[in-house]
Z-matrix of the N, CA and C atoms (Angstrom, degrees):
N
C 1 1.509
C 2 1.527 1 108.87
N 3 1.318 2 117.36 1 132.69
C 4 1.480 3 120.28 2 -176.79
C 5 1.497 4 110.98 3 -70.49
N 6 1.286 5 115.31 4 146.53
C 7 1.524 6 119.86 5 173.19
C 8 1.466 7 110.60 6 -75.62
N 9 1.357 8 113.69 7 159.68
C 10 1.483 9 118.72 8 178.57
C 11 1.520 10 110.08 9 -116.58
N 12 1.304 11 115.10 10 134.22
C 13 1.456 12 121.44 11 179.38
C 14 1.571 13 109.80 12 -121.46
N 15 1.323 14 116.52 13 127.32
C 16 1.462 15 121.65 14 176.30
C 17 1.539 16 106.76 15 -102.26
N 18 1.302 17 116.89 16 125.67
C 19 1.470 18 121.76 17 -179.05
C 20 1.590 19 106.09 18 -119.65
N 21 1.307 20 117.74 19 120.51
C 22 1.460 21 119.84 20 174.40
C 23 1.524 22 109.47 21 -83.23
N 24 1.354 23 116.20 22 150.56
C 25 1.431 24 118.08 23 -179.12
C 26 1.481 25 112.70 24 63.15
N 27 1.359 26 115.64 25 44.06
C 28 1.442 27 119.59 26 -173.61
C 29 1.521 28 115.91 27 -89.49
N 30 1.377 29 119.60 28 8.67
C 31 1.417 30 120.13 29 -170.83
C 32 1.502 31 113.77 30 -84.03
N 33 1.321 32 116.81 31 -18.56
C 34 1.465 33 118.52 32 -178.34
C 35 1.553 34 110.54 33 -161.18
N 36 1.320 35 116.63 34 175.66
C 37 1.415 36 122.65 35 173.51
C 38 1.584 37 115.15 36 59.14
N 39 1.297 38 115.56 37 -135.29
C 40 1.413 39 121.49 38 -179.54
C 41 1.558 40 113.00 39 -63.71
N 42 1.337 41 114.91 40 -37.87
C 43 1.452 42 118.43 41 -179.98
C 44 1.525 43 111.13 42 -66.77
N 45 1.306 44 118.98 43 -40.67
C 46 1.462 45 120.28 44 176.53
C 47 1.469 46 112.86 45 -64.63
N 48 1.325 47 119.18 46 -38.97
C 49 1.416 48 123.38 47 178.31
C 50 1.526 49 112.02 48 -67.52
N 51 1.302 50 114.85 49 -35.82
C 52 1.499 51 121.36 50 175.69
C 53 1.510 52 109.42 51 -59.66
N 54 1.372 53 116.24 52 -45.69
C 55 1.464 54 122.88 53 177.51
C 56 1.476 55 110.51 54 -60.66
N 57 1.294 56 120.44 55 -44.01
C 58 1.462 57 123.46 56 -178.55
C 59 1.539 58 110.13 57 -63.01
N 60 1.307 59 117.87 58 -50.65
C 61 1.473 60 121.22 59 -176.55
C 62 1.565 61 110.96 60 -67.30
N 63 1.287 62 118.38 61 -39.88
C 64 1.418 63 122.58 62 -179.32
C 65 1.544 64 108.43 63 -66.49
N 66 1.306 65 117.67 64 -40.29
C 67 1.436 66 121.37 65 177.87
C 68 1.528 67 111.21 66 -64.12
N 69 1.320 68 115.58 67 -39.56
C 70 1.474 69 119.96 68 176.58
C 71 1.545 70 112.64 69 -62.37
N 72 1.344 71 114.45 70 -27.44
C 73 1.423 72 119.54 71 179.10
C 74 1.472 73 113.49 72 -83.50
N 75 1.270 74 117.26 73 -5.43
C 76 1.490 75 123.05 74 175.86
C 77 1.523 76 112.80 75 98.38
N 78 1.332 77 120.15 76 7.92
C 79 1.476 78 121.30 77 175.47
C 80 1.513 79 108.66 78 -69.92
N 81 1.335 80 113.81 79 147.74
C 82 1.451 81 121.38 80 161.37
C 83 1.522 82 106.38 81 -78.24
N 84 1.349 83 116.70 82 129.94
C 85 1.459 84 118.67 83 -173.72
C 86 1.524 85 110.19 84 -110.96
N 87 1.285 86 115.56 85 135.77
C 88 1.426 87 123.49 86 167.96
C 89 1.606 88 105.98 87 -117.49
N 90 1.311 89 113.07 88 114.27
C 91 1.485 90 117.56 89 -177.59
C 92 1.549 91 106.05 90 -110.16
N 93 1.322 92 114.03 91 124.31
C 94 1.483 93 119.19 92 175.56
C 95 1.562 94 109.59 93 -105.06
N 96 1.330 95 115.38 94 148.13
C 97 1.443 96 119.23 95 -177.64
C 98 1.533 97 106.79 96 -166.70
N 99 1.295 98 114.84 97 166.00
C 100 1.465 99 117.75 98 172.84
C 101 1.555 100 111.30 99 -73.39
N 102 1.323 101 114.43 100 -41.95
C 103 1.472 102 118.86 101 178.37
C 104 1.529 103 107.57 102 -149.42
N 105 1.301 104 118.53 103 132.66
C 106 1.436 105 123.39 104 -176.12
C 107 1.556 106 109.64 105 -70.71
N 108 1.262 107 117.25 106 169.69
C 109 1.454 108 124.62 107 -179.81
C 110 1.551 109 108.35 108 -131.37
N 111 1.317 110 115.82 109 161.45
C 112 1.480 111 118.26 110 179.11
C 113 1.522 112 110.79 111 -58.54
N 114 1.382 113 116.74 112 -36.05
C 115 1.417 114 119.25 113 -177.18
C 116 1.562 115 110.67 114 -65.47
N 117 1.345 116 115.76 115 -40.33
C 118 1.423 117 118.49 116 178.66
C 119 1.516 118 112.69 117 -71.66
N 120 1.334 119 117.56 118 -39.31
C 121 1.441 120 121.15 119 177.16
C 122 1.521 121 111.04 120 -60.60
N 123 1.358 122 116.66 121 -35.82
C 124 1.403 123 120.66 122 -178.71
C 125 1.535 124 114.21 123 -63.06
N 126 1.345 125 116.33 124 -25.47
C 127 1.470 126 120.91 125 -179.28
C 128 1.534 127 110.29 126 -70.42
N 129 1.279 128 117.79 127 -23.62
C 130 1.505 129 123.87 128 -179.69
C 131 1.514 130 107.22 129 62.35
N 132 1.353 131 118.65 130 47.80
C 133 1.471 132 123.04 131 168.56
C 134 1.492 133 110.30 132 -105.58
N 135 1.338 134 115.31 133 170.46
C 136 1.452 135 118.51 134 177.56
C 137 1.523 136 110.70 135 -74.35
N 138 1.330 137 114.74 136 121.92
C 139 1.435 138 120.86 137 -177.31
C 140 1.588 139 110.59 138 -114.65
N 141 1.254 140 114.77 139 130.26
C 142 1.514 141 119.26 140 174.28
C 143 1.510 142 107.18 141 -115.26
N 144 1.344 143 117.36 142 110.93
C 145 1.448 144 122.52 143 -179.30
C 146 1.523 145 112.72 144 -91.46
N 147 1.289 146 115.35 145 177.93
C 148 1.461 147 122.41 146 179.88
C 149 1.493 148 113.51 147 61.95
N 150 1.341 149 116.41 148 28.25
C 151 1.442 150 119.82 149 176.55
C 152 1.526 151 107.85 150 -100.62
N 153 1.347 152 115.20 151 112.78
C 154 1.425 153 124.99 152 177.33
C 155 1.513 154 108.49 153 -108.82
N 156 1.328 155 117.54 154 106.85
C 157 1.450 156 120.06 155 -168.56
C 158 1.543 157 111.90 156 -68.18
N 159 1.329 158 117.24 157 -17.41
C 160 1.444 159 118.55 158 177.48
C 161 1.559 160 113.61 159 -88.17
N 162 1.337 161 113.32 160 2.86
C 163 1.448 162 118.03 161 -175.73
C 164 1.577 163 108.65 162 -114.98
N 165 1.310 164 116.84 163 114.97
C 166 1.468 165 119.40 164 -174.69
C 167 1.482 166 113.92 165 -63.57
N 168 1.349 167 116.52 166 -38.70
C 169 1.473 168 119.73 167 178.04
C 170 1.515 169 111.97 168 -63.28
N 171 1.344 170 115.93 169 -38.16
C 172 1.476 171 120.25 170 176.80
C 173 1.519 172 110.27 171 -61.55
N 174 1.310 173 116.91 172 -40.22
C 175 1.453 174 121.44 173 179.51
C 176 1.468 175 114.62 174 -66.38
N 177 1.370 176 115.40 175 -38.37
C 178 1.450 177 122.18 176 177.07
C 179 1.538 178 112.11 177 -61.18
N 180 1.375 179 114.11 178 -37.29
C 181 1.490 180 119.81 179 177.12
C 182 1.529 181 107.42 180 -64.39
N 183 1.328 182 116.03 181 -43.76
C 184 1.461 183 118.34 182 179.89
C 185 1.544 184 111.84 183 -60.10
N 186 1.286 185 115.51 184 -45.97
C 187 1.435 186 119.74 185 179.96
C 188 1.510 187 111.96 186 -59.86
N 189 1.341 188 118.40 187 -40.73
C 190 1.465 189 123.74 188 175.37
C 191 1.556 190 109.55 189 -57.72
N 192 1.363 191 115.96 190 -44.13
C 193 1.468 192 118.02 191 -173.65
C 194 1.547 193 110.36 192 -71.28
N 195 1.335 194 115.66 193 -23.02
C 196 1.466 195 119.69 194 -179.29
C 197 1.537 196 114.07 195 -101.76
N 198 1.290 197 115.00 196 15.04
C 199 1.483 198 120.19 197 179.80
C 200 1.554 199 111.58 198 -51.78
N 201 1.325 200 113.57 199 127.93
C 202 1.462 201 122.34 200 178.83
C 203 1.553 202 114.66 201 67.46
N 204 1.313 203 117.21 202 8.46
C 205 1.480 204 119.66 203 176.26
C 206 1.548 205 107.78 204 -87.17
N 207 1.302 206 113.64 205 131.37
C 208 1.506 207 119.24 206 175.46
C 209 1.518 208 108.62 207 -79.48
N 210 1.384 209 113.67 208 134.66
C 211 1.488 210 120.31 209 174.77
C 212 1.504 211 107.86 210 -118.46
N 213 1.330 212 116.75 211 120.16
C 214 1.472 213 118.77 212 -178.08
C 215 1.533 214 109.81 213 -90.38
N 216 1.334 215 117.18 214 -40.47
C 217 1.450 216 122.19 215 176.74
C 218 1.543 217 109.42 216 -123.45
N 219 1.333 218 117.29 217 122.00
C 220 1.433 219 121.04 218 176.39
C 221 1.534 220 106.65 219 -112.82
N 222 1.344 221 116.09 220 110.27
C 223 1.497 222 119.10 221 -177.94
C 224 1.523 223 108.38 222 -108.47
N 225 1.288 224 115.20 223 109.62
C 226 1.462 225 123.39 224 179.75
C 227 1.585 226 107.27 225 -84.66
N 228 1.265 227 117.35 226 91.67
C 229 1.443 228 121.97 227 -174.27
C 230 1.568 229 112.39 228 -104.68
N 231 1.299 230 117.90 229 -30.69
C 232 1.447 231 121.45 230 -171.59
C 233 1.570 232 109.60 231 -57.52
N 234 1.359 233 116.62 232 137.93
C 235 1.397 234 119.88 233 -179.28
C 236 1.540 235 110.46 234 -172.02
N 237 1.322 236 116.48 235 165.15
C 238 1.457 237 120.44 236 179.29
C 239 1.502 238 108.86 237 -132.78
N 240 1.356 239 117.00 238 159.06
C 241 1.412 240 122.35 239 174.29
C 242 1.504 241 111.38 240 -140.68
N 243 1.338 242 117.23 241 118.08
C 244 1.483 243 121.23 242 -179.38
C 245 1.571 244 105.16 243 -127.44
N 246 1.298 245 113.54 244 135.03
C 247 1.432 246 118.00 245 -178.93
C 248 1.501 247 111.32 246 -61.83
N 249 1.366 248 117.36 247 138.20
C 250 1.462 249 122.73 248 174.79
C 251 1.486 250 106.37 249 -157.33
N 252 1.336 251 114.26 250 91.66
C 253 1.468 252 123.41 251 179.84
C 254 1.522 253 109.16 252 -95.84
N 255 1.316 254 117.56 253 174.66
C 256 1.478 255 122.78 254 -173.47
C 257 1.551 256 109.43 255 -58.14
N 258 1.294 257 116.44 256 -42.75
C 259 1.472 258 119.97 257 -179.49
C 260 1.485 259 113.22 258 -65.03
N 261 1.341 260 119.22 259 -21.00
C 262 1.431 261 122.92 260 -176.92
C 263 1.542 262 112.16 261 -89.71
N 264 1.313 263 118.71 262 -6.94
C 265 1.444 264 119.96 263 -172.02
C 266 1.573 265 110.00 264 -83.01
N 267 1.318 266 112.56 265 114.55
C 268 1.468 267 119.91 266 176.21
C 269 1.552 268 107.51 267 -152.78
N 270 1.284 269 116.65 268 -170.50
C 271 1.469 270 117.81 269 -175.13
C 272 1.524 271 111.54 270 -61.67
N 273 1.300 272 119.89 271 -36.33
C 274 1.440 273 120.76 272 -179.63
C 275 1.506 274 111.80 273 -72.60
N 276 1.297 275 119.85 274 -25.41
C 277 1.435 276 123.44 275 -177.42
C 278 1.537 277 111.97 276 -72.43
N 279 1.293 278 116.76 277 -17.56
C 280 1.451 279 120.69 278 -175.94
C 281 1.595 280 108.82 279 -61.61
N 282 1.291 281 118.28 280 -39.87
C 283 1.461 282 121.30 281 179.33
C 284 1.520 283 110.02 282 -64.97
N 285 1.325 284 120.13 283 -37.13
C 286 1.446 285 124.28 284 173.69
C 287 1.514 286 110.22 285 -58.27
N 288 1.346 287 116.56 286 -51.09
C 289 1.417 288 118.81 287 -179.08
C 290 1.550 289 112.94 288 -64.33
N 291 1.294 290 116.76 289 -39.42
C 292 1.473 291 119.41 290 178.60
C 293 1.528 292 111.31 291 -64.99
N 294 1.312 293 116.41 292 -36.97
C 295 1.456 294 117.66 293 -177.25
C 296 1.527 295 109.83 294 -70.76
N 297 1.298 296 119.78 295 -34.98
C 298 1.481 297 120.46 296 176.31
C 299 1.506 298 110.77 297 -67.88
N 300 1.321 299 115.48 298 -34.90
C 301 1.528 300 116.15 299 175.46
C 302 1.517 301 108.85 300 -64.23
N 303 1.329 302 116.61 301 -45.08
C 304 1.441 303 120.96 302 -174.88
C 305 1.579 304 110.75 303 -61.15
N 306 1.293 305 114.79 304 -43.52
C 307 1.443 306 118.85 305 -178.62
C 308 1.527 307 113.90 306 -77.19
N 309 1.349 308 114.51 307 -51.26
C 310 1.474 309 120.51 308 -171.36
C 311 1.492 310 113.70 309 -79.58
N 312 1.310 311 118.02 310 -30.22
C 313 1.487 312 122.51 311 -173.23
C 314 1.514 313 112.97 312 -108.35
N 315 1.330 314 115.48 313 -58.60
C 316 1.478 315 120.19 314 -172.29
C 317 1.525 316 109.55 315 -74.29
N 318 1.363 317 120.58 316 -36.60
C 319 1.403 318 124.60 317 -177.73
C 320 1.518 319 112.17 318 -58.12
N 321 1.322 320 120.69 319 -55.06
C 322 1.448 321 119.41 320 177.61
C 323 1.519 322 116.14 321 -60.90
N 324 1.350 323 115.00 322 -33.66
C 325 1.455 324 118.45 323 178.43
C 326 1.534 325 110.03 324 -67.71
N 327 1.350 326 115.29 325 -44.12
C 328 1.477 327 120.27 326 -177.41
C 329 1.508 328 109.37 327 -63.63
N 330 1.378 329 118.39 328 -44.55
C 331 1.493 330 121.89 329 -175.98
C 332 1.517 331 107.52 330 -63.90
N 333 1.322 332 116.93 331 -43.57
C 334 1.486 333 120.11 332 -178.44
C 335 1.535 334 109.56 333 -61.10
N 336 1.357 335 116.26 334 -46.95
C 337 1.428 336 118.35 335 179.61
C 338 1.561 337 113.28 336 -64.93
N 339 1.290 338 117.12 337 -42.34
C 340 1.455 339 121.59 338 -175.60
C 341 1.547 340 111.50 339 -71.01
N 342 1.319 341 114.88 340 -26.68
C 343 1.473 342 121.05 341 -179.94
C 344 1.528 343 111.97 342 -97.45
N 345 1.339 344 116.91 343 8.66
C 346 1.493 345 118.53 344 -176.05
C 347 1.524 346 109.79 345 -57.63
N 348 1.344 347 114.90 346 -37.39
C 349 1.484 348 119.04 347 -179.44
C 350 1.509 349 115.76 348 -64.88
N 351 1.347 350 115.78 349 -18.34
C 352 1.445 351 122.57 350 179.33
C 353 1.562 352 111.55 351 -88.60
N 354 1.310 353 116.66 352 -14.51
C 355 1.466 354 122.29 353 -177.78
C 356 1.533 355 108.46 354 -89.16
N 357 1.311 356 115.94 355 151.42
C 358 1.495 357 123.38 356 179.35
C 359 1.515 358 108.05 357 -126.45
N 360 1.352 359 112.56 358 173.82
C 361 1.447 360 119.57 359 174.65
C 362 1.535 361 106.59 360 -61.44
N 363 1.368 362 114.42 361 125.97
C 364 1.473 363 118.79 362 -177.83
C 365 1.505 364 112.50 363 101.35
N 366 1.334 365 119.32 364 -11.18
C 367 1.441 366 121.39 365 176.46
C 368 1.495 367 110.67 366 -65.50
N 369 1.373 368 115.29 367 154.52
C 370 1.452 369 119.23 368 179.81
C 371 1.537 370 108.82 369 -124.86
N 372 1.307 371 116.41 370 143.64
C 373 1.435 372 121.74 371 176.98
C 374 1.497 373 109.97 372 -120.73
N 375 1.356 374 118.65 373 126.13
C 376 1.451 375 123.11 374 177.06
C 377 1.461 376 111.01 375 -112.80
N 378 1.348 377 116.19 376 132.14
C 379 1.417 378 121.19 377 176.76
C 380 1.493 379 110.09 378 -114.79
N 381 1.365 380 117.27 379 112.56
C 382 1.438 381 121.14 380 -176.75
C 383 1.560 382 106.04 381 -83.23
N 384 1.309 383 115.02 382 110.97
C 385 1.419 384 123.85 383 -175.15
C 386 1.500 385 110.57 384 -113.83
N 387 1.310 386 119.41 385 -144.99
C 388 1.463 387 125.14 386 174.72
C 389 1.510 388 108.67 387 -155.75
N 390 1.393 389 112.27 388 147.36
C 391 1.461 390 113.39 389 171.42
C 392 1.492 391 113.51 390 -67.68
N 393 1.322 392 115.96 391 -11.20
C 394 1.499 393 119.61 392 173.84
C 395 1.478 394 110.74 393 -67.32
N 396 1.323 395 119.18 394 -12.20
C 397 1.484 396 122.51 395 174.82
C 398 1.538 397 110.79 396 -86.98
N 399 1.307 398 115.69 397 -1.80
C 400 1.490 399 116.51 398 177.45
C 401 1.534 400 108.07 399 -82.36
N 402 1.310 401 115.85 400 132.20
C 403 1.468 402 120.55 401 -178.92
C 404 1.541 403 111.28 402 -81.12
N 405 1.287 404 116.34 403 -41.84
C 406 1.483 405 119.45 404 -179.78
C 407 1.512 406 112.81 405 -73.91
N 408 1.362 407 117.63 406 -18.69
C 409 1.457 408 122.84 407 -178.05
C 410 1.524 409 112.14 408 -92.67
N 411 1.314 410 118.00 409 1.79
C 412 1.438 411 124.22 410 -176.71
C 413 1.543 412 112.47 411 -83.57
N 414 1.302 413 115.28 412 103.22
C 415 1.456 414 119.41 413 -175.10
C 416 1.543 415 110.91 414 -117.97
N 417 1.330 416 117.30 415 3.32
C 418 1.485 417 119.78 416 -177.83
C 419 1.506 418 115.14 417 -125.64
N 420 1.333 419 118.35 418 -7.42
C 421 1.444 420 121.62 419 177.98
C 422 1.534 421 111.74 420 67.87
N 423 1.359 422 114.62 421 -164.76
C 424 1.454 423 119.54 422 177.56
C 425 1.495 424 116.16 423 67.17
N 426 1.343 425 116.72 424 -170.85
C 427 1.515 426 124.77 425 175.57
C 428 1.537 427 107.75 426 49.44
N 429 1.362 428 118.37 427 51.50
C 430 1.440 429 119.86 428 -171.31
C 431 1.527 430 113.30 429 -61.23
N 432 1.303 431 115.88 430 -49.28
C 433 1.482 432 119.41 431 -174.36
C 434 1.527 433 108.45 432 -65.29
N 435 1.308 434 118.42 433 -45.47
C 436 1.482 435 120.19 434 -173.57
C 437 1.485 436 107.82 435 -69.16
N 438 1.343 437 120.05 436 -45.05
C 439 1.449 438 121.96 437 179.86
C 440 1.513 439 111.02 438 -59.60
N 441 1.363 440 115.46 439 -48.45
C 442 1.455 441 120.52 440 -176.75
C 443 1.525 442 112.24 441 -64.42
N 444 1.336 443 116.02 442 -37.97
C 445 1.448 444 118.04 443 -178.78
C 446 1.573 445 111.56 444 -71.45
N 447 1.294 446 116.90 445 -33.48
C 448 1.435 447 120.06 446 179.67
C 449 1.563 448 110.09 447 -76.72
N 450 1.309 449 116.74 448 -35.35
C 451 1.475 450 119.60 449 174.81
C 452 1.534 451 109.68 450 -61.35
N 453 1.364 452 114.87 451 -39.69
C 454 1.459 453 119.34 452 177.76
C 455 1.559 454 109.80 453 -65.83
N 456 1.310 455 117.60 454 -39.23
C 457 1.474 456 120.50 455 177.80
C 458 1.522 457 110.15 456 -64.13
N 459 1.336 458 118.75 457 -41.27
C 460 1.426 459 120.35 458 176.78
C 461 1.515 460 113.23 459 -61.32
N 462 1.307 461 116.86 460 -39.58
C 463 1.513 462 122.12 461 176.22
C 464 1.530 463 108.23 462 -63.15
N 465 1.324 464 116.57 463 -44.96
C 466 1.472 465 118.01 464 -177.72
C 467 1.526 466 109.79 465 -66.09
N 468 1.345 467 117.03 466 -35.36
C 469 1.523 468 120.20 467 179.97
C 470 1.504 469 110.49 468 -65.05
N 471 1.319 470 115.99 469 -40.04
C 472 1.476 471 119.92 470 -179.51
C 473 1.537 472 109.73 471 -65.59
N 474 1.328 473 116.87 472 -43.91
C 475 1.505 474 118.52 473 177.08
C 476 1.476 475 110.80 474 -64.77
N 477 1.347 476 119.04 475 -40.62
C 478 1.474 477 120.57 476 -179.52
C 479 1.564 478 108.54 477 -61.03
N 480 1.315 479 115.74 478 -39.69
C 481 1.505 480 115.78 479 -176.54
C 482 1.489 481 110.05 480 -62.46
N 483 1.325 482 118.78 481 -30.47
C 484 1.467 483 121.62 482 -179.61
C 485 1.501 484 110.61 483 -79.83
N 486 1.362 485 115.78 484 -44.09
C 487 1.470 486 121.00 485 -177.83
C 488 1.481 487 113.91 486 -69.53
N 489 1.329 488 118.91 487 -31.02
C 490 1.506 489 122.52 488 -175.24
C 491 1.523 490 111.54 489 -91.38
N 492 1.367 491 115.54 490 -13.54
C 493 1.500 492 117.86 491 -177.15
C 494 1.533 493 112.62 492 -57.66
N 495 1.329 494 120.22 493 -46.67
C 496 1.460 495 119.10 494 178.46
C 497 1.475 496 114.95 495 -54.12
N 498 1.377 497 117.86 496 -25.94
C 499 1.466 498 122.15 497 179.82
C 500 1.554 499 111.11 498 -89.34
N 501 1.368 500 117.80 499 2.13
C 502 1.401 501 120.94 500 -179.14
C 503 1.519 502 116.82 501 76.88
N 504 1.338 503 114.70 502 22.60
C 505 1.438 504 120.69 503 -177.91
C 506 1.504 505 109.84 504 -109.23
N 507 1.322 506 119.48 505 128.71
C 508 1.483 507 122.85 506 -175.88
C 509 1.531 508 109.81 507 -105.88
N 510 1.343 509 116.85 508 155.62
C 511 1.455 510 121.86 509 -174.33
C 512 1.488 511 110.02 510 -131.26
N 513 1.323 512 117.22 511 130.94
C 514 1.468 513 121.10 512 176.85
C 515 1.552 514 106.20 513 -113.52
N 516 1.339 515 115.41 514 139.07
C 517 1.489 516 123.74 515 177.30
C 518 1.556 517 104.56 516 -107.12
N 519 1.280 518 119.54 517 109.46
C 520 1.460 519 122.05 518 -164.43
C 521 1.517 520 115.84 519 -117.63
N 522 1.278 521 116.78 520 122.42
C 523 1.479 522 119.99 521 170.71
C 524 1.508 523 109.67 522 -94.01
N 525 1.329 524 120.53 523 121.27
C 526 1.453 525 121.10 524 -172.58
C 527 1.549 526 113.95 525 -82.20
N 528 1.339 527 115.95 526 0.99
C 529 1.449 528 117.47 527 -176.26
C 530 1.522 529 110.09 528 92.40
N 531 1.326 530 117.03 529 175.73
C 532 1.479 531 120.97 530 173.45
C 533 1.541 532 108.42 531 -88.10
N 534 1.335 533 111.47 532 98.64
C 535 1.488 534 119.37 533 -167.13
C 536 1.529 535 112.86 534 -104.14
N 537 1.300 536 117.65 535 140.36
C 538 1.460 537 122.64 536 179.59
C 539 1.531 538 108.15 537 -77.17
N 540 1.295 539 112.63 538 96.54
C 541 1.514 540 121.85 539 177.26
C 542 1.482 541 110.71 540 -135.73
N 543 1.332 542 116.44 541 171.69
C 544 1.472 543 119.92 542 175.49
C 545 1.565 544 110.63 543 -58.12
N 546 1.278 545 118.83 544 -34.93
C 547 1.460 546 121.70 545 -179.84
C 548 1.499 547 110.51 546 -62.37
N 549 1.336 548 118.55 547 -34.50
C 550 1.492 549 121.00 548 -177.54
C 551 1.549 550 111.16 549 -94.59
N 552 1.308 551 115.61 550 5.26
C 553 1.490 552 118.20 551 -174.08
C 554 1.506 553 110.52 552 70.63
N 555 1.323 554 114.91 553 27.38
C 556 1.494 555 120.80 554 -178.06
C 557 1.505 556 113.62 555 57.15
N 558 1.342 557 114.65 556 25.21
C 559 1.494 558 119.47 557 166.65
C 560 1.492 559 107.50 558 -98.29
N 561 1.292 560 116.58 559 156.93
C 562 1.457 561 117.22 560 178.35
C 563 1.497 562 111.31 561 154.73
N 564 1.342 563 117.97 562 172.73
C 565 1.433 564 122.21 563 -177.36
C 566 1.501 565 112.84 564 -96.07
N 567 1.328 566 117.36 565 -22.21
C 568 1.481 567 122.20 566 -176.21
C 569 1.513 568 108.86 567 -137.66
N 570 1.395 569 113.80 568 158.77
C 571 1.466 570 116.97 569 172.83
C 572 1.538 571 113.58 570 -93.27
N 573 1.277 572 114.29 571 170.96
C 574 1.502 573 118.87 572 -175.81
C 575 1.526 574 112.01 573 -57.49
N 576 1.304 575 117.22 574 -36.81
C 577 1.454 576 119.56 575 -177.97
C 578 1.536 577 110.96 576 -63.80
N 579 1.298 578 118.15 577 -47.69
C 580 1.458 579 121.09 578 177.83
C 581 1.497 580 111.75 579 -61.38
N 582 1.327 581 116.94 580 -43.65
C 583 1.442 582 122.38 581 177.43
C 584 1.471 583 114.87 582 -57.41
N 585 1.336 584 115.84 583 -48.50
C 586 1.473 585 123.39 584 -176.42
C 587 1.580 586 109.03 585 -68.34
N 588 1.291 587 118.16 586 -40.12
C 589 1.430 588 117.51 587 177.50
C 590 1.502 589 113.44 588 -58.19
N 591 1.369 590 116.16 589 -40.85
C 592 1.420 591 119.80 590 174.60
C 593 1.513 592 115.05 591 -65.98
N 594 1.380 593 115.33 592 -41.10
C 595 1.467 594 118.26 593 178.72
C 596 1.549 595 110.45 594 -63.29
N 597 1.331 596 117.75 595 -37.93
C 598 1.466 597 117.22 596 -176.11
C 599 1.566 598 110.00 597 -77.60
N 600 1.287 599 118.78 598 -26.55
C 601 1.447 600 119.07 599 172.30
C 602 1.530 601 109.43 600 -65.00
N 603 1.303 602 118.54 601 -37.55
C 604 1.514 603 121.03 602 176.27
C 605 1.469 604 111.72 603 -68.29
N 606 1.349 605 119.02 604 -40.25
C 607 1.464 606 121.88 605 177.48
C 608 1.527 607 109.96 606 -62.34
N 609 1.398 608 113.94 607 -36.79
C 610 1.499 609 116.09 608 179.03
C 611 1.484 610 112.21 609 -64.69
N 612 1.369 611 119.07 610 -38.34
C 613 1.388 612 121.45 611 -177.68
C 614 1.532 613 115.58 612 -83.42
N 615 1.376 614 115.15 613 -9.37
C 616 1.430 615 121.76 614 -177.16
C 617 1.533 616 109.54 615 -62.18
N 618 1.347 617 117.00 616 133.34
C 619 1.443 618 121.30 617 172.48
C 620 1.526 619 110.32 618 -150.15
N 621 1.272 620 118.19 619 -177.15
C 622 1.496 621 119.25 620 -176.46
C 623 1.522 622 111.09 621 -69.49
N 624 1.289 623 119.68 622 -21.57
C 625 1.478 624 120.20 623 177.12
C 626 1.482 625 114.18 624 -74.41
N 627 1.312 626 118.19 625 -34.82
C 628 1.464 627 120.26 626 -178.35
C 629 1.519 628 113.09 627 -107.25
N 630 1.311 629 115.22 628 6.61
C 631 1.500 630 122.52 629 177.62
C 632 1.482 631 110.92 630 -53.55
N 633 1.355 632 118.16 631 137.09
C 634 1.449 633 120.81 632 177.88
C 635 1.549 634 110.59 633 95.89
N 636 1.315 635 118.93 634 0.03
C 637 1.523 636 124.16 635 -179.61
C 638 1.561 637 107.65 636 -73.31
N 639 1.324 638 113.42 637 141.05
C 640 1.492 639 120.92 638 175.73
C 641 1.526 640 104.62 639 -102.34
N 642 1.353 641 117.18 640 107.21
C 643 1.424 642 124.36 641 -172.47
C 644 1.548 643 112.94 642 -111.80
N 645 1.313 644 114.72 643 145.23
C 646 1.475 645 122.27 644 164.23
C 647 1.490 646 105.13 645 -84.64
N 648 1.332 647 118.56 646 153.01
C 649 1.466 648 121.73 647 -179.07
C 650 1.543 649 111.95 648 -63.20
N 651 1.361 650 115.46 649 -20.58
C 652 1.527 651 117.34 650 176.60
C 653 1.503 652 110.50 651 -80.01
N 654 1.315 653 121.29 652 3.83
C 655 1.480 654 123.31 653 -177.87
C 656 1.476 655 117.86 654 96.47
N 657 1.386 656 116.05 655 -12.19
C 658 1.467 657 121.51 656 -179.72
C 659 1.558 658 110.23 657 -66.17
N 660 1.302 659 116.20 658 138.18
C 661 1.460 660 120.66 659 171.85
C 662 1.538 661 105.86 660 -84.26
N 663 1.392 662 115.26 661 126.37
C 664 1.413 663 122.62 662 -175.81
C 665 1.515 664 111.37 663 -92.46
N 666 1.300 665 117.49 664 151.90
C 667 1.465 666 120.52 665 175.57
C 668 1.514 667 114.21 666 -78.71
N 669 1.255 668 117.85 667 152.41
C 670 1.491 669 120.06 668 178.43
C 671 1.494 670 112.23 669 -76.18
């Protein structure tokens, strides 16, 4: 029986490429997104639209749709990045910061908690984060909301790895690299294909002994 992988933010970029590669491996794919794309529809995988990971009611609808469905790999990929440097911080910027927290930090945590009943012993959870969430690796400053939201996601991932271990569920905290996607303005060092190949190699090697590790897609262990 084929395994099932759920990928959030599956309509484009890294999420779309994850769906492609996992489908090629024989996984049954569930792709969630706010709105599907022609590229995602072309894959002919199961798509659940109108999923807004920062909206609790939206997530409850998702959980109802997935009742009693087993999920072997849960990959929390959906995220946003909006510039917020020191000069930008004022009263109006607070909503920007809060929204990035809701999407990048709270969303993956809530989805993982709400779908806990769909996970089994041996299931794997991947959190697509960023090395910009590393505090000791920050040498350029700026990007306050994005850095802070990803640092919070890293902290959540570490706690999840401890709390889910008794249930036999492992957690990977994954930096995809500097990838050429719409989020980066198509600037970057690698394309989505190279990034995803690395991410899936890490998911393959993920187990209860290395659960909670913060990895670069190239296999390097990143500092907190």
